[in-house]
N, C-alpha and C positions, 0 to 999 in steps of 0.2 A: 679436179678432185673426182675420184671414183668412190662410189659408196655401194654397199651391199648389205641387205638385211637378212637376219636369221631369226626365226620365231619358234617358240614351243608353247603349248598349252596343255594343262593337265587338270583333271576333274578334282584332284585331291582325294582325301580319304573319308570325308564326312558329308559331302554334298551328293545329291542324287542326279543332278544335271550340271552341266558346265554353262554358266551364264556369262562367261568371258567371251570376247571376240577380238580378233586382231587383223591387221592388214599390213602386208609387206610388199610394196610395189616399187621395185627398182626403176622401172620405166618412168614413173611419175615422181620419183625421189620422195615418196610419201610413205610414212610408217605410222600406224595407229594401234593403240591398245585400249580396250573398253571393258569395263566391269559392270555388268548389268545388275539390276535389283528390281524386286517387285513381283509378288504373286507367284503362282505355280510355274508359269513360263514367261512372265512379263519381262524379267531381266534378260533372258535369252533373246527375246524379240527386240528389246531396246538396244542392246549392245550390237547386235548384228545389223539392225536398221541404221544405227549411227555410222558404223563403218562403211556400209554400202552408200549411204547418202553423201558422206564426206568424200569418198573416192570419186563418185560420179560428178560431184560439183567441181572438184579440182581438175578432173579430166576435161570438163566442158568449159572451164574458165581459166585456161592456162595463162592468159594475158594479164590477169589480175595480179597486183602485188601480193607476195606470199602472206603477209600479215592479214590483209583483207580477205584473201582466199580462205585462210584457216578460220577466221572469225565468222565469215558468212557461211562456210561449209558446216561448221559446228552448230550454228544457230538454225540453219535450215534443217539439220537432223533433229534439233531440239523441237522445232515446230512440228515436224512430222511425227515424232514419238508422242508428243503431247496430244496431237489430233487423234492418233490411233488409240491412245489410252482412253480418250473420251468416247470413241465410237464403240469400243469393245469392253464390256464390264469385266471380262476376265483379265484384262490388261490394265485396269485402273491403277494409277499411281506408279506405273513403271518409270524407270529412268536408268541412266548409266553414267559412269565416269568416262572421261576421255583424256588421254594424253597422246599427242601426235607430234611428229617432227616432219617438217617439209624443208628440203634443201633447195637453195636457190643462190647461184653465183657464189659458191663456196661459203655460204652462211646457212646455219641451221636455225630454223624458226620453229619454236616449240610452243604448242597450244595445250592448255590443261584446264580441266574442270573436275573437281572431286579430289579423291585421295590416291588415284593412280599416279605414279611418279616417273620422272625422267632423271637419269643420272648421266653425268659426263665422266668417262674413265680415261685416264692416260697413265703413262709410266710415272708421272709425278703424284698421282693420287686419284681420288674419286670425289665428286661434288654432286649434291642433290640440286638440280637446276630448278625444280618446281617447288611450290609451297602448298602443302596439303590444305584443301578446303574441308576441314574436319573440326568437330567440337574439341577433340583432344588437342589438336594443334593450337586452337585458339586459347585453350587453358594453359598450354605451355608458354605461349607468347605473352600471356597476361601475368605469368609468374605464379599461377595458382596450382600448377602441376610441374613437378621437377622432371627434368630429362632422366630417364631410367625407370620412371614409374609407369610407363606406358602399358606394360603387360597387365597391370592390376587395375587400370582405369576402367570404370564401369561402362562408360559410353565410348569406348575406343573405336567402335565401328560406325558411329554416327557422323555422316558427312553434312556439310552446310551448303553445298552447292552441287547440283547435278544437271545432266542434260536430259530434258524431257519432263521433269517434274512440273515446270511451268513452260509457257510458250517460248520464252526467250531466256538467255542466260549470259552473264558476263564471263568472257573467256580471257584467262590470263595468257599472255603471249610473251615469250622470251626469245632473245637472240644470242647465239654463240657462234664464234668463228673457229671451227675445229682445225686441228693440225693432222697431218698424216700419221696414222697409228693410233688415233683416238677412237673411242667407241662411245656411242650413246646406248644406254639401256633403258627401255620403257617397260614398266611392269605394273601389275595389279598388287593390291595389298596382301594377296595370298602369298606373294613372295617377300615383299618388303617387311611384312609383319612377322616373318619367321626367320629371316636371314639378315645379318647386319651388313653394313656398307663395306667393311674390310673383307668379309667373305665374298661379297659380290665382286669387288675389284680383283681379289686374288684369283678367283675362279676364272674370270674372263681373261685376265692377262696370262695366267698359267696354262690354261687349256684351250684358249681360243673361243670364238663365239658358240660354235655348235656343241662341243663337249662341255664348255663352261656352263651353258644353259641347262644341259642335262644334269650336270652335277648340282647346280643350284636348286632345280626342281626336286631332285632326289633328296637334298638336304631339307627342304621345306616339308616334304612328306615325312621324312624321318623324325621331324620335330612335331608331328601331329597332323599335318595336311588339313588344317581346319577349314580351308576355303579353296575355291578354284585358284589355280596358279597359272599365270600367263606372263611370259617375258619375251621381249624382242630386242635383239642387239643389232645396231647399225654400225658397221665397220667403215671407217674412213681410210681409204687407201691412198 
């Protein structure tokens, strides 16, 4: 199996800085998207630190099983972000979401914390692999909020789990066995909150990864660009 990543990030139309970060490393078969939060520049620091720590850990621990590698890499970044926030008052309370995919022996291992998402796209359809760690998703699952009411929900941006807010975090890890021609799309809520799953699928399958990402980010901005927008597509050849 051959894989290749394509990524784009955009500041959007309403934020002064881009607090998203991403990693697309074909050599490590590792792909990460992070959406930072906290303070004037805390989110920017947290997301970039998470991406760098995870990459370094995976590079230095290639013999570890992929599930353990992702869990320990994310938690090491969690500890370092937490420690940095305690040392620097300007960074107090910073944290980040994480969604990452690591390929090993023709299996994709997906790690996630927060509300950044992973989708699997094929000619047969599109599936959301991850489950949002958000107050809104908890309300939907409990039956207190109907699907379709998300845009009017008062606390739609409140997440219930993040990397760095505490010293350690529970990481959800999923496994998928992709076929040739499949795509994985990782994105922050700056995209998933503005563009629906059918539009994501159609754009990638019609235009391919690079032009498809440009089209999706353009669409998110056309609808308001309320947040930073980052998306990464991994093509399985």
